[in-house]
C-alpha positions, 0 to 999 in steps of 0.5 A: 200356281194359278187357281183358276175359275170355270165357268163362274162355277168350278175353280180347279188348280194345275198343283193339286187335285182339290176343288170347289164348286159354287153352290149359288149366292156367292157361296163355293165348297172344297173338296176337303172341307166337307160341310163350310161353305165359304165365300169368292176368296176364301175358297180361293185362298183355301185352293191356294192353301193346297197349292202349297201343301203340294210344293212343301211336298214336293221338296220334303221328299227332297230331305226325306220326309212327309209335308206333315213332319216337313211343316211341324219340324219346321214351325218349332223355334231353331234351337240356334237361336235367331240369326242377326245381320250387324253389319246391316243393323238389322234384327230378326226379332220373333219372324220379323225384322226389327231395325 
């Protein structure tokens, strides 16, 4: 995954067809966010998010799902409860490691 800046006016990626174009004075527009002007950091993050979606889409296809289905299902709480690793005295609670 690598967002690349071309001539300080265009951001591209080798993993997604989406792009960001400079509109001057530090502002950027992103192909999938029409009507929004973003900072350089925000435009970079938007393209990185598009790259992540491309990666999820590739993985989702391997299990017969769409990217949207995969994200929707993966964001639900596990019906099996939270995993715990008793030997290390560490427990996962609400998405973070507690000791």
